[in-house]
FIPAGU-842475 format. One record per residue (C-alpha): x, y, z. Coordinates in Angstrom, 2 decimals. Example, Ala and Ser with C-alpha at 12.3 -4.5 7.8 and 13.67 -1.06 7.14 Angstrom:
2
{bamar {12.30, -4.50, 7.80}}
{bamar {13.67, -1.06, 7.14}}
***
This chain:
165
{bamar {76.87, -26.84, 107.55}}
{bamar {75.76, -23.69, 105.82}}
{bamar {77.51, -21.99, 102.91}}
{bamar {79.99, -20.30, 105.25}}
{bamar {81.04, -23.66, 106.67}}
{bamar {79.45, -22.95, 110.05}}
{bamar {77.23, -25.31, 111.94}}
{bamar {73.72, -23.83, 112.04}}
{bamar {73.37, -24.67, 115.73}}
{bamar {76.63, -23.31, 117.10}}
{bamar {76.74, -23.07, 120.88}}
{bamar {76.51, -19.50, 122.10}}
{bamar {79.71, -20.05, 124.12}}
{bamar {81.59, -20.60, 120.85}}
{bamar {79.87, -17.89, 118.79}}
{bamar {81.47, -14.70, 117.52}}
{bamar {79.12, -11.88, 118.53}}
{bamar {79.72, -8.45, 117.04}}
{bamar {78.16, -5.51, 118.89}}
{bamar {76.96, -2.58, 116.81}}
{bamar {76.05, 0.86, 118.11}}
{bamar {73.83, 1.83, 115.16}}
{bamar {74.34, 5.60, 115.40}}
{bamar {78.07, 5.30, 114.79}}
{bamar {78.41, 2.17, 112.64}}
{bamar {77.51, 3.09, 109.03}}
{bamar {75.66, 6.09, 107.66}}
{bamar {73.70, 5.17, 104.52}}
{bamar {72.10, 8.54, 103.75}}
{bamar {74.87, 11.06, 104.45}}
{bamar {73.25, 12.76, 107.44}}
{bamar {76.20, 11.93, 109.71}}
{bamar {74.30, 9.35, 111.79}}
{bamar {74.65, 5.61, 111.34}}
{bamar {71.43, 3.81, 110.54}}
{bamar {69.77, 0.45, 110.00}}
{bamar {70.24, 0.52, 106.23}}
{bamar {73.94, 1.18, 106.81}}
{bamar {74.16, -1.99, 108.87}}
{bamar {72.45, -3.96, 106.09}}
{bamar {75.01, -2.61, 103.61}}
{bamar {77.88, -4.10, 105.68}}
{bamar {76.44, -7.56, 106.42}}
{bamar {78.56, -9.34, 103.79}}
{bamar {81.73, -7.96, 105.39}}
{bamar {80.60, -9.07, 108.85}}
{bamar {79.75, -12.53, 107.52}}
{bamar {83.19, -12.73, 105.88}}
{bamar {84.75, -11.99, 109.28}}
{bamar {83.03, -15.10, 110.68}}
{bamar {80.45, -13.26, 112.76}}
{bamar {77.69, -15.58, 114.01}}
{bamar {75.48, -12.96, 115.63}}
{bamar {75.01, -9.21, 115.71}}
{bamar {74.22, -7.55, 119.02}}
{bamar {72.42, -4.31, 118.23}}
{bamar {72.58, -1.58, 120.86}}
{bamar {69.25, 0.19, 121.39}}
{bamar {67.68, 1.43, 118.16}}
{bamar {64.33, 2.37, 119.68}}
{bamar {62.91, 5.93, 119.74}}
{bamar {64.76, 7.90, 122.39}}
{bamar {65.28, 11.52, 123.44}}
{bamar {68.99, 10.57, 123.66}}
{bamar {69.66, 11.58, 127.27}}
{bamar {71.81, 8.44, 127.51}}
{bamar {72.84, 7.42, 124.00}}
{bamar {69.56, 5.64, 123.25}}
{bamar {69.39, 3.69, 126.51}}
{bamar {66.57, 6.02, 127.59}}
{bamar {63.88, 4.31, 125.54}}
{bamar {60.62, 6.15, 124.83}}
{bamar {58.97, 3.33, 122.82}}
{bamar {60.00, -0.33, 122.97}}
{bamar {57.93, -1.15, 119.87}}
{bamar {59.44, 1.26, 117.36}}
{bamar {62.62, 2.25, 115.57}}
{bamar {64.17, 5.67, 116.15}}
{bamar {63.29, 7.61, 112.98}}
{bamar {66.87, 8.94, 112.84}}
{bamar {67.93, 5.31, 112.29}}
{bamar {65.19, 4.10, 109.97}}
{bamar {61.80, 2.49, 110.35}}
{bamar {60.18, -0.88, 111.01}}
{bamar {60.55, -1.87, 107.33}}
{bamar {64.32, -1.23, 107.54}}
{bamar {64.42, -3.34, 110.69}}
{bamar {62.52, -6.17, 108.97}}
{bamar {65.06, -6.04, 106.14}}
{bamar {67.96, -6.18, 108.61}}
{bamar {66.42, -9.22, 110.30}}
{bamar {65.80, -11.01, 106.99}}
{bamar {69.25, -10.22, 105.56}}
{bamar {71.02, -11.19, 108.78}}
{bamar {69.24, -14.56, 108.79}}
{bamar {69.84, -15.03, 105.06}}
{bamar {73.56, -14.96, 105.83}}
{bamar {73.17, -17.54, 108.59}}
{bamar {73.64, -15.01, 111.38}}
{bamar {71.46, -14.24, 114.37}}
{bamar {70.36, -10.80, 115.55}}
{bamar {70.20, -9.83, 119.22}}
{bamar {68.41, -6.64, 120.21}}
{bamar {69.67, -4.93, 123.34}}
{bamar {66.83, -4.89, 125.85}}
{bamar {66.77, -2.38, 128.69}}
{bamar {64.37, -3.90, 131.23}}
{bamar {65.11, -1.80, 134.32}}
{bamar {64.11, 1.70, 133.17}}
{bamar {62.51, 3.81, 130.44}}
{bamar {62.84, 7.37, 129.31}}
{bamar {60.91, 9.91, 131.33}}
{bamar {59.22, 10.58, 127.96}}
{bamar {57.84, 7.02, 127.72}}
{bamar {54.01, 7.19, 127.95}}
{bamar {54.05, 4.78, 130.89}}
{bamar {55.70, 7.39, 133.11}}
{bamar {52.50, 9.49, 133.06}}
{bamar {49.86, 6.89, 132.14}}
{bamar {51.05, 4.04, 134.39}}
{bamar {53.09, 5.50, 137.26}}
{bamar {52.46, 2.29, 139.22}}
{bamar {55.06, 0.63, 136.97}}
{bamar {57.85, 2.74, 138.52}}
{bamar {59.52, 3.01, 141.92}}
{bamar {58.09, 5.97, 143.87}}
{bamar {58.41, 7.34, 147.39}}
{bamar {56.88, 10.29, 149.25}}
{bamar {60.40, 11.33, 150.23}}
{bamar {63.79, 9.98, 149.12}}
{bamar {63.70, 6.47, 150.58}}
{bamar {67.45, 6.17, 151.13}}
{bamar {70.79, 7.81, 150.34}}
{bamar {71.50, 5.84, 147.17}}
{bamar {73.64, 7.46, 144.51}}
{bamar {72.94, 7.20, 140.79}}
{bamar {75.60, 5.49, 138.66}}
{bamar {76.37, 8.77, 136.86}}
{bamar {76.45, 10.87, 140.05}}
{bamar {74.03, 12.61, 142.36}}
{bamar {71.08, 11.24, 144.24}}
{bamar {69.23, 8.29, 142.76}}
{bamar {65.97, 10.07, 143.66}}
{bamar {64.37, 12.94, 141.75}}
{bamar {61.24, 14.87, 142.66}}
{bamar {58.52, 14.79, 140.01}}
{bamar {57.09, 18.30, 139.80}}
{bamar {53.62, 17.10, 138.70}}
{bamar {53.00, 14.60, 141.49}}
{bamar {55.31, 15.99, 144.17}}
{bamar {56.59, 12.44, 144.75}}
{bamar {60.12, 11.11, 144.27}}
{bamar {61.06, 8.49, 141.68}}
{bamar {64.10, 6.24, 141.65}}
{bamar {66.62, 6.36, 138.79}}
{bamar {69.77, 4.25, 138.89}}
{bamar {71.34, 6.22, 136.03}}
{bamar {70.27, 9.68, 134.79}}
{bamar {67.22, 11.48, 136.22}}
{bamar {65.55, 11.18, 132.82}}
{bamar {65.63, 7.36, 133.18}}
{bamar {63.12, 6.38, 135.90}}
{bamar {63.46, 2.83, 137.20}}
{bamar {60.68, 0.35, 136.57}}
{bamar {59.32, -1.48, 139.59}}
***
């Protein structure tokens, strides 16, 4: 048992997982946007609540067409939320308290501003014409015409979130 009386290898089925949307959780610098350092400042309270793991909604760079789920860089931290050093501190401090940290991964699409969209179009779903009559989850056709290529790309959500193949 660790200092909180929890077994270090608790089964995930029995774990208390607390989801955090970083932009609205805790603002550490007074700019009105929650951030990574704000999360670090509240870890003792979360540990006292018996939280075993934090599930962090996307904190990657994003143009914010869909609340951060339109990721422009899977390897960075949105500068409005902090930087990689802040993220390293969050990881270390979460583990120091015996908690785990889960990062929300969005594997089915990127932002249209992700470099892959232009540099590696083969990683996305394309058609010469809309391939079917599918509707996007947030309304409208699931197909949008790319002005540069003249082809159509699939997006299950917003048009600024092209689906990966």
